[in-house]
Structures are given as C-alpha cells and as structure tokens.
All heavy atoms as a GROMACS GRO file, in nm:
protein
  588
    1MET      N    1  37.240  20.581  15.255
    1MET     CA    2  37.340  20.533  15.155
    1MET      C    3  37.449  20.647  15.141
    1MET      O    4  37.564  20.620  15.140
    1MET     CB    5  37.267  20.509  15.025
    1MET     CG    6  37.359  20.462  14.916
    1MET     SD    7  37.354  20.288  14.911
    1MET     CE    8  37.439  20.260  14.757
    2ILE      N    9  37.405  20.770  15.109
    2ILE     CA   10  37.502  20.885  15.095
    2ILE      C   11  37.576  20.904  15.222
    2ILE      O   12  37.701  20.933  15.221
    2ILE     CB   13  37.430  21.006  15.048
    2ILE    CG1   14  37.372  20.990  14.912
    2ILE    CG2   15  37.524  21.130  15.056
    2ILE    CD1   16  37.286  21.105  14.861
    3GLN      N   17  37.512  20.891  15.333
    3GLN     CA   18  37.586  20.909  15.464
    3GLN      C   19  37.695  20.813  15.483
    3GLN      O   20  37.805  20.850  15.535
    3GLN     CB   21  37.480  20.892  15.582
    3GLN     CG   22  37.543  20.920  15.715
    3GLN     CD   23  37.436  20.902  15.824
    3GLN    OE1   24  37.320  20.867  15.798
    3GLN    NE2   25  37.481  20.925  15.947
    4GLN      N   26  37.681  20.689  15.436
    4GLN     CA   27  37.789  20.594  15.447
    4GLN      C   28  37.907  20.632  15.364
    4GLN      O   29  38.022  20.614  15.407
    4GLN     CB   30  37.742  20.453  15.401
    4GLN     CG   31  37.638  20.390  15.498
    4GLN     CD   32  37.582  20.263  15.440
    4GLN    OE1   33  37.584  20.237  15.324
    4GLN    NE2   34  37.524  20.184  15.529
    5TYR      N   35  37.885  20.684  15.241
    5TYR     CA   36  37.995  20.730  15.154
    5TYR      C   37  38.063  20.849  15.213
    5TYR      O   38  38.194  20.859  15.212
    5TYR     CB   39  37.941  20.758  15.020
    5TYR     CG   40  37.908  20.640  14.945
    5TYR    CD1   41  37.775  20.623  14.890
    5TYR    CD2   42  37.995  20.533  14.913
    5TYR    CE1   43  37.741  20.508  14.814
    5TYR    CE2   44  37.966  20.421  14.844
    5TYR     CZ   45  37.836  20.409  14.791
    5TYR     OH   46  37.801  20.294  14.728
    6VAL      N   47  37.987  20.945  15.272
    6VAL     CA   48  38.045  21.060  15.331
    6VAL      C   49  38.131  21.017  15.457
    6VAL      O   50  38.245  21.069  15.475
    6VAL     CB   51  37.940  21.164  15.370
    6VAL    CG1   52  37.993  21.281  15.454
    6VAL    CG2   53  37.868  21.218  15.245
    7THR      N   54  38.078  20.933  15.535
    7THR     CA   55  38.160  20.879  15.654
    7THR      C   56  38.288  20.813  15.605
    7THR      O   57  38.394  20.834  15.664
    7THR     CB   58  38.070  20.785  15.738
    7THR    OG1   59  37.947  20.853  15.774
    7THR    CG2   60  38.148  20.738  15.854
    8LEU      N   61  38.278  20.726  15.505
    8LEU     CA   62  38.390  20.658  15.456
    8LEU      C   63  38.496  20.760  15.392
    8LEU      O   64  38.617  20.752  15.422
    8LEU     CB   65  38.353  20.564  15.348
    8LEU     CG   66  38.470  20.484  15.279
    8LEU    CD1   67  38.539  20.395  15.383
    8LEU    CD2   68  38.415  20.393  15.170
    9PHE      N   69  38.446  20.858  15.324
    9PHE     CA   70  38.538  20.959  15.264
    9PHE      C   71  38.601  21.038  15.380
    9PHE      O   72  38.724  21.066  15.368
    9PHE     CB   73  38.458  21.051  15.176
    9PHE     CG   74  38.537  21.169  15.122
    9PHE    CD1   75  38.625  21.148  15.021
    9PHE    CD2   76  38.522  21.294  15.172
    9PHE    CE1   77  38.702  21.250  14.967
    9PHE    CE2   78  38.596  21.401  15.120
    9PHE     CZ   79  38.687  21.377  15.018
   10THR      N   80  38.526  21.076  15.481
   10THR     CA   81  38.589  21.150  15.593
   10THR      C   82  38.694  21.071  15.661
   10THR      O   83  38.807  21.115  15.698
   10THR     CB   84  38.476  21.191  15.692
   10THR    OG1   85  38.382  21.266  15.617
   10THR    CG2   86  38.528  21.275  15.804
   11PHE      N   87  38.665  20.940  15.684
   11PHE     CA   88  38.761  20.853  15.748
   11PHE      C   89  38.886  20.837  15.670
   11PHE      O   90  39.001  20.846  15.717
   11PHE     CB   91  38.697  20.714  15.772
   11PHE     CG   92  38.787  20.622  15.845
   11PHE    CD1   93  38.824  20.648  15.980
   11PHE    CD2   94  38.838  20.509  15.782
   11PHE    CE1   95  38.912  20.556  16.045
   11PHE    CE2   96  38.922  20.421  15.853
   11PHE     CZ   97  38.954  20.446  15.983
   12LEU      N   98  38.872  20.822  15.536
   12LEU     CA   99  38.989  20.810  15.447
   12LEU      C  100  39.074  20.936  15.444
   12LEU      O  101  39.193  20.932  15.441
   12LEU     CB  102  38.944  20.775  15.303
   12LEU     CG  103  38.892  20.630  15.287
   12LEU    CD1  104  38.836  20.612  15.148
   12LEU    CD2  105  38.995  20.528  15.319
   13MET      N  106  39.006  21.056  15.442
   13MET     CA  107  39.081  21.177  15.445
   13MET      C  108  39.157  21.196  15.578
   13MET      O  109  39.264  21.247  15.574
   13MET     CB  110  38.985  21.301  15.423
   13MET     CG  111  38.928  21.303  15.283
   13MET     SD  112  39.056  21.312  15.158
   13MET     CE  113  39.134  21.464  15.199
   14LEU      N  114  39.099  21.147  15.681
   14LEU     CA  115  39.165  21.154  15.812
   14LEU      C  116  39.293  21.066  15.813
   14LEU      O  117  39.401  21.114  15.854
   14LEU     CB  118  39.074  21.108  15.924
   14LEU     CG  119  39.131  21.107  16.066
   14LEU    CD1  120  39.171  21.250  16.114
   14LEU    CD2  121  39.033  21.048  16.168
   15ILE      N  122  39.281  20.950  15.754
   15ILE     CA  123  39.401  20.862  15.741
   15ILE      C  124  39.504  20.927  15.647
   15ILE      O  125  39.627  20.929  15.688
   15ILE     CB  126  39.361  20.721  15.681
   15ILE    CG1  127  39.274  20.651  15.792
   15ILE    CG2  128  39.479  20.641  15.646
   15ILE    CD1  129  39.220  20.524  15.743
   16VAL      N  130  39.461  20.990  15.544
   16VAL     CA  131  39.558  21.061  15.453
   16VAL      C  132  39.628  21.170  15.517
   16VAL      O  133  39.752  21.187  15.511
   16VAL     CB  134  39.484  21.103  15.319
   16VAL    CG1  135  39.570  21.203  15.249
   16VAL    CG2  136  39.446  20.988  15.239
   17MET      N  137  39.551  21.250  15.604
   17MET     CA  138  39.611  21.358  15.678
   17MET      C  139  39.718  21.309  15.778
   17MET      O  140  39.819  21.368  15.801
   17MET     CB  141  39.508  21.443  15.748
   17MET     CG  142  39.432  21.532  15.660
   17MET     SD  143  39.313  21.633  15.749
   17MET     CE  144  39.423  21.744  15.839
   18VAL      N  145  39.690  21.200  15.842
   18VAL     CA  146  39.778  21.143  15.944
   18VAL      C  147  39.906  21.098  15.877
   18VAL      O  148  40.022  21.121  15.921
   18VAL     CB  149  39.715  21.034  16.026
   18VAL    CG1  150  39.817  20.956  16.108
   18VAL    CG2  151  39.607  21.085  16.116
   19VAL      N  152  39.887  21.026  15.768
   19VAL     CA  153  40.012  20.972  15.690
   19VAL      C  154  40.095  21.088  15.637
   19VAL      O  155  40.217  21.093  15.650
   19VAL     CB  156  39.968  20.880  15.581
   19VAL    CG1  157  40.082  20.841  15.484
   19VAL    CG2  158  39.902  20.750  15.637
   20GLU      N  159  40.028  21.187  15.577
   20GLU     CA  160  40.090  21.302  15.520
   20GLU      C  161  40.163  21.385  15.627
   20GLU      O  162  40.274  21.428  15.613
   20GLU     CB  163  40.002  21.392  15.442
   20GLU     CG  164  40.062  21.507  15.376
   20GLU     CD  165  39.966  21.597  15.301
   20GLU    OE1  166  39.840  21.583  15.318
   20GLU    OE2  167  40.008  21.681  15.222
   21GLY      N  168  40.096  21.402  15.744
   21GLY     CA  169  40.160  21.471  15.854
   21GLY      C  170  40.279  21.403  15.911
   21GLY      O  171  40.381  21.459  15.944
   22THR      N  172  40.276  21.269  15.916
   22THR     CA  173  40.388  21.191  15.963
   22THR      C  174  40.505  21.202  15.866
   22THR      O  175  40.616  21.224  15.910
   22THR     CB  176  40.349  21.046  15.974
   22THR    OG1  177  40.241  21.032  16.063
   22THR    CG2  178  40.462  20.961  16.029
   23LEU      N  179  40.479  21.190  15.734
   23LEU     CA  180  40.583  21.202  15.636
   23LEU      C  181  40.648  21.352  15.640
   23LEU      O  182  40.769  21.361  15.626
   23LEU     CB  183  40.536  21.170  15.499
   23LEU     CG  184  40.496  21.026  15.480
   23LEU    CD1  185  40.432  21.003  15.340
   23LEU    CD2  186  40.610  20.932  15.500
   24LEU      N  187  40.561  21.444  15.654
   24LEU     CA  188  40.603  21.584  15.657
   24LEU      C  189  40.687  21.608  15.778
   24LEU      O  190  40.795  21.668  15.775
   24LEU     CB  191  40.486  21.684  15.655
   24LEU     CG  192  40.524  21.835  15.674
   24LEU    CD1  193  40.592  21.877  15.549
   24LEU    CD2  194  40.398  21.911  15.694
   25GLY      N  195  40.648  21.554  15.893
   25GLY     CA  196  40.720  21.573  16.018
   25GLY      C  197  40.860  21.508  16.004
   25GLY      O  198  40.956  21.561  16.053
   26MET      N  199  40.866  21.388  15.947
   26MET     CA  200  40.994  21.321  15.933
   26MET      C  201  41.089  21.399  15.842
   26MET      O  202  41.212  21.410  15.866
   26MET     CB  203  40.976  21.178  15.883
   26MET     CG  204  40.906  21.085  15.991
   26MET     SD  205  40.884  20.917  15.950
   26MET     CE  206  40.894  20.902  15.776
   27GLN      N  207  41.033  21.448  15.734
   27GLN     CA  208  41.109  21.529  15.639
   27GLN      C  209  41.162  21.658  15.702
   27GLN      O  210  41.286  21.685  15.686
   27GLN     CB  211  41.030  21.564  15.509
   27GLN     CG  212  41.099  21.632  15.406
   27GLN     CD  213  41.009  21.656  15.290
   27GLN    OE1  214  40.890  21.664  15.299
   27GLN    NE2  215  41.066  21.681  15.177
   28VAL      N  216  41.080  21.731  15.771
   28VAL     CA  217  41.125  21.848  15.835
   28VAL      C  218  41.226  21.822  15.946
   28VAL      O  219  41.329  21.895  15.956
   28VAL     CB  220  40.999  21.930  15.895
   28VAL    CG1  221  41.045  22.034  15.984
   28VAL    CG2  222  40.917  21.986  15.784
   29LEU      N  223  41.204  21.719  16.025
   29LEU     CA  224  41.298  21.679  16.127
   29LEU      C  225  41.433  21.649  16.066
   29LEU      O  226  41.540  21.688  16.123
   29LEU     CB  227  41.245  21.559  16.208
   29LEU     CG  228  41.327  21.518  16.322
   29LEU    CD1  229  41.340  21.628  16.426
   29LEU    CD2  230  41.264  21.392  16.386
   30LYS      N  231  41.437  21.572  15.958
   30LYS     CA  232  41.558  21.536  15.896
   30LYS      C  233  41.646  21.664  15.846
   30LYS      O  234  41.761  21.674  15.870
   30LYS     CB  235  41.534  21.443  15.774
   30LYS     CG  236  41.655  21.393  15.704
   30LYS     CD  237  41.618  21.300  15.595
   30LYS     CE  238  41.736  21.254  15.513
   30LYS     NZ  239  41.700  21.173  15.400
   31LYS      N  240  41.568  21.751  15.785
   31LYS     CA  241  41.633  21.875  15.738
   31LYS      C  242  41.679  21.968  15.851
   31LYS      O  243  41.782  22.026  15.841
   31LYS     CB  244  41.534  21.949  15.648
   31LYS     CG  245  41.509  21.884  15.510
   31LYS     CD  246  41.428  21.964  15.420
   31LYS     CE  247  41.408  21.895  15.286
   31LYS     NZ  248  41.326  21.972  15.193
   32ALA      N  249  41.601  21.971  15.956
   32ALA     CA  250  41.634  22.062  16.073
   32ALA      C  251  41.762  21.997  16.141
   32ALA      O  252  41.851  22.076  16.178
   32ALA     CB  253  41.522  22.064  16.169
   33ARG      N  254  41.765  21.869  16.154
   33ARG     CA  255  41.883  21.806  16.216
   33ARG      C  256  42.008  21.821  16.131
   33ARG      O  257  42.120  21.833  16.180
   33ARG     CB  258  41.853  21.661  16.249
   33ARG     CG  259  41.766  21.645  16.374
   33ARG     CD  260  41.742  21.508  16.412
   33ARG     NE  261  41.665  21.500  16.530
   33ARG     CZ  262  41.595  21.392  16.568
   33ARG    NH1  263  41.597  21.283  16.492
   33ARG    NH2  264  41.529  21.389  16.683
   34ALA      N  265  41.987  21.818  15.993
   34ALA     CA  266  42.108  21.839  15.907
   34ALA      C  267  42.157  21.984  15.916
   34ALA      O  268  42.275  22.009  15.904
   34ALA     CB  269  42.068  21.807  15.760
   35LYS      N  270  42.066  22.078  15.928
   35LYS     CA  271  42.099  22.219  15.929
   35LYS      C  272  42.158  22.261  16.065
   35LYS      O  273  42.245  22.345  16.069
   35LYS     CB  274  41.970  22.312  15.896
   35LYS     CG  275  42.010  22.453  15.880
   35LYS     CD  276  41.891  22.534  15.825
   35LYS     CE  277  41.928  22.676  15.802
   35LYS     NZ  278  41.824  22.751  15.748
   36PHE      N  279  42.112  22.202  16.170
   36PHE     CA  280  42.157  22.228  16.304
   36PHE      C  281  42.205  22.109  16.374
   36PHE      O  282  42.143  22.056  16.468
   36PHE     CB  283  42.042  22.297  16.387
   36PHE     CG  284  41.984  22.418  16.319
   36PHE    CD1  285  41.858  22.413  16.269
   36PHE    CD2  286  42.049  22.536  16.321
   36PHE    CE1  287  41.800  22.526  16.208
   36PHE    CE2  288  41.992  22.652  16.265
   36PHE     CZ  289  41.868  22.644  16.206
   37PRO      N  290  42.327  22.051  16.332
   37PRO     CA  291  42.374  21.927  16.386
   37PRO      C  292  42.409  21.927  16.535
   37PRO      O  293  42.400  21.823  16.599
   37PRO     CB  294  42.497  21.894  16.302
   37PRO     CG  295  42.539  22.030  16.246
   37PRO     CD  296  42.419  22.109  16.232
   38ASP      N  297  42.442  22.048  16.590
   38ASP     CA  298  42.481  22.056  16.728
   38ASP      C  299  42.365  22.079  16.823
   38ASP      O  300  42.383  22.071  16.945
   38ASP     CB  301  42.584  22.166  16.747
   38ASP     CG  302  42.708  22.143  16.668
   38ASP    OD1  303  42.744  22.024  16.645
   38ASP    OD2  304  42.779  22.240  16.632
   39GLU      N  305  42.250  22.101  16.772
   39GLU     CA  306  42.130  22.120  16.854
   39GLU      C  307  42.054  21.995  16.882
   39GLU      O  308  42.059  21.906  16.800
   39GLU     CB  309  42.035  22.222  16.782
   39GLU     CG  310  42.089  22.354  16.759
   39GLU     CD  311  42.110  22.440  16.880
   39GLU    OE1  312  42.035  22.423  16.974
   39GLU    OE2  313  42.210  22.511  16.894
   40GLU      N  314  41.984  21.988  16.999
   40GLU     CA  315  41.901  21.875  17.024
   40GLU      C  316  41.762  21.911  16.974
   40GLU      O  317  41.696  21.999  17.032
   40GLU     CB  318  41.900  21.844  17.176
   40GLU     CG  319  41.809  21.728  17.209
   40GLU     CD  320  41.797  21.703  17.361
   40GLU    OE1  321  41.887  21.754  17.433
   40GLU    OE2  322  41.708  21.635  17.403
   41ILE      N  323  41.716  21.845  16.870
   41ILE     CA  324  41.583  21.878  16.809
   41ILE      C  325  41.491  21.757  16.839
   41ILE      O  326  41.524  21.647  16.803
   41ILE     CB  327  41.600  21.907  16.659
   41ILE    CG1  328  41.695  22.025  16.638
   41ILE    CG2  329  41.459  21.931  16.598
   41ILE    CD1  330  41.726  22.051  16.495
   42LYS      N  331  41.388  21.781  16.906
   42LYS     CA  332  41.294  21.673  16.941
   42LYS      C  333  41.199  21.650  16.827
   42LYS      O  334  41.146  21.743  16.759
   42LYS     CB  335  41.215  21.714  17.065
   42LYS     CG  336  41.306  21.727  17.189
   42LYS     CD  337  41.229  21.751  17.312
   42LYS     CE  338  41.332  21.760  17.431
   42LYS     NZ  339  41.265  21.789  17.554
   43GLY      N  340  41.172  21.521  16.800
   43GLY     CA  341  41.094  21.488  16.682
   43GLY      C  342  40.947  21.517  16.686
   43GLY      O  343  40.894  21.576  16.596
   44LEU      N  344  40.881  21.480  16.798
   44LEU     CA  345  40.737  21.503  16.804
   44LEU      C  346  40.698  21.647  16.799
   44LEU      O  347  40.608  21.685  16.724
   44LEU     CB  348  40.685  21.431  16.930
   44LEU     CG  349  40.532  21.431  16.945
   44LEU    CD1  350  40.470  21.354  16.822
   44LEU    CD2  351  40.491  21.367  17.068
   45GLY      N  352  40.766  21.731  16.874
   45GLY     CA  353  40.731  21.871  16.875
   45GLY      C  354  40.751  21.940  16.743
   45GLY      O  355  40.677  22.017  16.694
   46THR      N  356  40.870  21.906  16.677
   46THR     CA  357  40.902  21.968  16.552
   46THR      C  358  40.800  21.916  16.448
   46THR      O  359  40.750  22.000  16.364
   46THR     CB  360  41.042  21.935  16.507
   46THR    OG1  361  41.128  21.977  16.614
   46THR    CG2  362  41.084  22.000  16.382
   47GLY      N  363  40.774  21.792  16.442
   47GLY     CA  364  40.684  21.732  16.348
   47GLY      C  365  40.542  21.788  16.368
   47GLY      O  366  40.469  21.818  16.270
   48TRP      N  367  40.497  21.805  16.488
   48TRP     CA  368  40.365  21.858  16.511
   48TRP      C  369  40.355  22.002  16.470
   48TRP      O  370  40.255  22.039  16.412
   48TRP     CB  371  40.329  21.842  16.664
   48TRP     CG  372  40.195  21.904  16.697
   48TRP    CD1  373  40.170  22.017  16.758
   48TRP    CD2  374  40.069  21.846  16.658
   48TRP    NE1  375  40.033  22.043  16.762
   48TRP    CE2  376  39.971  21.941  16.700
   48TRP    CE3  377  40.027  21.738  16.588
   48TRP    CZ2  378  39.834  21.918  16.682
   48TRP    CZ3  379  39.891  21.716  16.566
   48TRP    CH2  380  39.802  21.802  16.613
   49TYR      N  381  40.457  22.080  16.499
   49TYR     CA  382  40.458  22.220  16.453
   49TYR      C  383  40.448  22.229  16.303
   49TYR      O  384  40.371  22.307  16.247
   49TYR     CB  385  40.586  22.286  16.501
   49TYR     CG  386  40.592  22.433  16.472
   49TYR    CD1  387  40.515  22.526  16.527
   49TYR    CD2  388  40.678  22.477  16.368
   49TYR    CE1  389  40.515  22.662  16.490
   49TYR    CE2  390  40.681  22.614  16.324
   49TYR     CZ  391  40.600  22.703  16.391
   49TYR     OH  392  40.608  22.830  16.355
   50ALA      N  393  40.524  22.146  16.228
   50ALA     CA  394  40.525  22.150  16.086
   50ALA      C  395  40.388  22.106  16.033
   50ALA      O  396  40.337  22.172  15.942
   50ALA     CB  397  40.629  22.053  16.029
   51PHE      N  398  40.330  22.010  16.095
   51PHE     CA  399  40.190  21.965  16.048
   51PHE      C  400  40.088  22.081  16.079
   51PHE      O  401  40.004  22.101  15.991
   51PHE     CB  402  40.153  21.841  16.122
   51PHE     CG  403  40.013  21.796  16.104
   51PHE    CD1  404  39.975  21.737  15.976
   51PHE    CD2  405  39.912  21.811  16.197
   51PHE    CE1  406  39.851  21.699  15.951
   51PHE    CE2  407  39.788  21.771  16.170
   51PHE     CZ  408  39.749  21.715  16.050
   52SER      N  409  40.098  22.138  16.192
   52SER     CA  410  39.996  22.241  16.225
   52SER      C  411  40.010  22.363  16.135
   52SER      O  412  39.910  22.419  16.089
   52SER     CB  413  40.007  22.286  16.373
   52SER     OG  414  40.131  22.347  16.398
   53ARG      N  415  40.135  22.397  16.097
   53ARG     CA  416  40.158  22.510  16.000
   53ARG      C  417  40.111  22.474  15.866
   53ARG      O  418  40.053  22.553  15.791
   53ARG     CB  419  40.300  22.540  15.997
   53ARG     CG  420  40.367  22.610  16.123
   53ARG     CD  421  40.328  22.748  16.137
   53ARG     NE  422  40.397  22.835  16.035
   53ARG     CZ  423  40.395  22.964  16.038
   53ARG    NH1  424  40.333  23.027  16.141
   53ARG    NH2  425  40.450  23.034  15.945
   54ALA      N  426  40.130  22.349  15.821
   54ALA     CA  427  40.093  22.308  15.692
   54ALA      C  428  39.946  22.300  15.669
   54ALA      O  429  39.891  22.315  15.567
   54ALA     CB  430  40.153  22.171  15.653
   55THR      N  431  39.872  22.277  15.781
   55THR     CA  432  39.722  22.260  15.765
   55THR      C  433  39.645  22.394  15.780
   55THR      O  434  39.527  22.396  15.764
   55THR     CB  435  39.671  22.163  15.870
   55THR    OG1  436  39.707  22.196  15.999
   55THR    CG2  437  39.713  22.022  15.842
   56GLN      N  438  39.717  22.498  15.826
   56GLN     CA  439  39.652  22.629  15.834
   56GLN      C  440  39.655  22.707  15.705
   56GLN      O  441  39.756  22.697  15.637
   56GLN     CB  442  39.728  22.717  15.938
   56GLN     CG  443  39.720  22.667  16.079
   56GLN     CD  444  39.809  22.747  16.171
   56GLN    OE1  445  39.891  22.825  16.128
   56GLN    NE2  446  39.788  22.730  16.297
   57PRO      N  447  39.552  22.783  15.675
   57PRO     CA  448  39.562  22.869  15.559
   57PRO      C  449  39.674  22.968  15.579
   57PRO      O  450  39.699  23.016  15.688
   57PRO     CB  451  39.421  22.945  15.561
   57PRO     CG  452  39.330  22.850  15.631
   57PRO     CD  453  39.417  22.782  15.732
   58ARG      N  454  39.741  23.003  15.470
   58ARG     CA  455  39.861  23.085  15.476
   58ARG      C  456  39.833  23.223  15.544
   58ARG      O  457  39.914  23.272  15.616
   58ARG     CB  458  39.917  23.103  15.332
   58ARG     CG  459  40.055  23.173  15.334
   58ARG     CD  460  40.114  23.161  15.194
   58ARG     NE  461  40.240  23.230  15.189
   58ARG     CZ  462  40.363  23.176  15.216
   58ARG    NH1  463  40.364  23.049  15.252
   58ARG    NH2  464  40.472  23.249  15.205
   59ARG      N  465  39.726  23.282  15.514
   59ARG     CA  466  39.694  23.415  15.567
   59ARG      C  467  39.667  23.408  15.717
   59ARG      O  468  39.682  23.517  15.783
   59ARG     CB  469  39.566  23.468  15.503
   59ARG     CG  470  39.583  23.513  15.359
   59ARG     CD  471  39.458  23.579  15.311
   59ARG     NE  472  39.445  23.549  15.172
   59ARG     CZ  473  39.333  23.537  15.112
   59ARG    NH1  474  39.220  23.557  15.177
   59ARG    NH2  475  39.317  23.513  14.986
   60MET      N  476  39.628  23.292  15.768
   60MET     CA  477  39.597  23.288  15.913
   60MET      C  478  39.710  23.244  15.998
   60MET      O  479  39.701  23.235  16.122
   60MET     CB  480  39.484  23.191  15.933
   60MET     CG  481  39.351  23.240  15.857
   60MET     SD  482  39.223  23.128  15.880
   60MET     CE  483  39.176  23.153  16.051
   61ARG      N  484  39.829  23.218  15.946
   61ARG     CA  485  39.944  23.172  16.022
   61ARG      C  486  40.002  23.277  16.107
   61ARG      O  487  40.014  23.398  16.065
   61ARG     CB  488  40.050  23.115  15.922
   61ARG     CG  489  40.010  22.990  15.855
   61ARG     CD  490  40.115  22.941  15.766
   61ARG     NE  491  40.069  22.837  15.682
   61ARG     CZ  492  40.130  22.794  15.575
   61ARG    NH1  493  40.242  22.844  15.539
   61ARG    NH2  494  40.074  22.695  15.504
   62VAL      N  495  40.035  23.241  16.228
   62VAL     CA  496  40.104  23.333  16.319
   62VAL      C  497  40.219  23.257  16.380
   62VAL      O  498  40.191  23.152  16.440
   62VAL     CB  499  40.004  23.379  16.434
   62VAL    CG1  500  40.074  23.465  16.535
   62VAL    CG2  501  39.884  23.450  16.376
   63PRO      N  502  40.339  23.302  16.376
   63PRO     CA  503  40.385  23.420  16.307
   63PRO      C  504  40.375  23.412  16.153
   63PRO      O  505  40.372  23.300  16.103
   63PRO     CB  506  40.528  23.436  16.349
   63PRO     CG  507  40.570  23.298  16.391
   63PRO     CD  508  40.445  23.229  16.439
   64LYS      N  509  40.368  23.521  16.089
   64LYS     CA  510  40.353  23.524  15.941
   64LYS      C  511  40.467  23.455  15.873
   64LYS      O  512  40.583  23.460  15.918
   64LYS     CB  513  40.344  23.675  15.891
   64LYS     CG  514  40.222  23.743  15.943
   64LYS     CD  515  40.103  23.696  15.876
   64LYS     CE  516  39.981  23.771  15.921
   64LYS     NZ  517  39.857  23.708  15.877
   65PRO      N  518  40.443  23.388  15.759
   65PRO     CA  519  40.553  23.328  15.683
   65PRO      C  520  40.654  23.426  15.636
   65PRO      O  521  40.610  23.531  15.585
   65PRO     CB  522  40.483  23.257  15.569
   65PRO     CG  523  40.338  23.247  15.607
   65PRO     CD  524  40.314  23.362  15.702
   66ARG      N  525  40.781  23.404  15.647
   66ARG     CA  526  40.890  23.491  15.602
   66ARG      C  527  40.942  23.442  15.467
   66ARG      O  528  41.020  23.522  15.410
   66ARG     CB  529  40.998  23.493  15.706
   66ARG     CG  530  40.950  23.566  15.834
   66ARG     CD  531  41.068  23.575  15.925
   66ARG     NE  532  41.075  23.454  16.006
   66ARG     CZ  533  41.162  23.422  16.094
   66ARG    NH1  534  41.258  23.509  16.116
   66ARG    NH2  535  41.164  23.312  16.160
   67VAL      N  536  40.902  23.334  15.417
   67VAL     CA  537  40.945  23.285  15.291
   67VAL      C  538  40.830  23.294  15.196
   67VAL      O  539  40.714  23.258  15.222
   67VAL     CB  540  40.987  23.134  15.297
   67VAL    CG1  541  41.034  23.076  15.169
   67VAL    CG2  542  41.097  23.121  15.405
   68LYS      N  543  40.867  23.342  15.072
   68LYS     CA  544  40.760  23.355  14.969
   68LYS      C  545  40.720  23.219  14.914
   68LYS      O  546  40.800  23.124  14.927
   68LYS     CB  547  40.810  23.449  14.860
   68LYS     CG  548  40.823  23.594  14.903
   68LYS     CD  549  40.861  23.680  14.784
   68LYS     CE  550  40.873  23.822  14.833
   68LYS     NZ  551  40.905  23.915  14.725
   69ARG      N  552  40.603  23.211  14.865
   69ARG     CA  553  40.555  23.092  14.806
   69ARG      C  554  40.646  23.037  14.695
   69ARG      O  555  40.684  23.108  14.607
   69ARG     CB  556  40.412  23.108  14.748
   69ARG     CG  557  40.312  23.032  14.814
   69ARG     CD  558  40.180  23.061  14.756
   69ARG     NE  559  40.106  23.136  14.857
   69ARG     CZ  560  39.977  23.155  14.854
   69ARG    NH1  561  39.908  23.110  14.761
   69ARG    NH2  562  39.922  23.221  14.949
   70GLY      N  563  40.680  22.911  14.712
   70GLY     CA  564  40.770  22.850  14.607
   70GLY      C  565  40.914  22.860  14.634
   70GLY      O  566  41.000  22.790  14.574
   71ASP      N  567  40.956  22.952  14.729
   71ASP     CA  568  41.099  22.963  14.764
   71ASP      C  569  41.138  22.860  14.857
   71ASP      O  570  41.055  22.799  14.932
   71ASP     CB  571  41.128  23.100  14.823
   71ASP     CG  572  41.115  23.210  14.724
   71ASP    OD1  573  41.113  23.193  14.608
   71ASP    OD2  574  41.114  23.331  14.769
   72THR      N  575  41.265  22.830  14.866
   72THR     CA  576  41.321  22.733  14.966
   72THR      C  577  41.401  22.808  15.067
   72THR      O  578  41.454  22.914  15.041
   72THR     CB  579  41.398  22.623  14.894
   72THR    OG1  580  41.506  22.678  14.825
   72THR    CG2  581  41.313  22.536  14.801
   73VAL      N  582  41.412  22.750  15.176
   73VAL     CA  583  41.485  22.815  15.286
   73VAL      C  584  41.632  22.786  15.273
   73VAL      O  585  41.678  22.686  15.231
   73VAL     CB  586  41.439  22.764  15.422
   73VAL    CG1  587  41.519  22.822  15.536
   73VAL    CG2  588  41.302  22.792  15.443
   0.00000   0.00000   0.00000
C-alpha cells in the first residue's frame, strides 16, 4: 500500500520537474533572445542548460554562480 503511494508521488514529482523545466527553459530562451537579438540561440541546448543548473545545489555548480542570490542579471 505504501509502495503504491511512493511510486505515485515519485511519478508526479517527475511530471512536475519536466513541466517546470520546460517552462524555465522557455523563459530563459525568451530572455536570452531578447538580450542578444543578433545571435542564433538554440532552444533545446539553452533550455537544458538552464534546467540542469536549476536542479543542482548552488554549492556544487561549476562554473560557480556570479550572481548573488536574489539579484537579477
């Protein structure tokens, strides 16, 4: 019984991560294309990079974050 709930919870969290990663990727891509209009910015690579950075603990990110928490670029 508990195993079913844990499996369902894990599946739901996976769906949430995929949706959140997609939304984050689209948002980052939109901002990057607005900031660099003359550059060709590919969507999948930029979105994947943003998602992978967002899911890593801040201390473990390489290269290190250059923006302080709460600041905007």
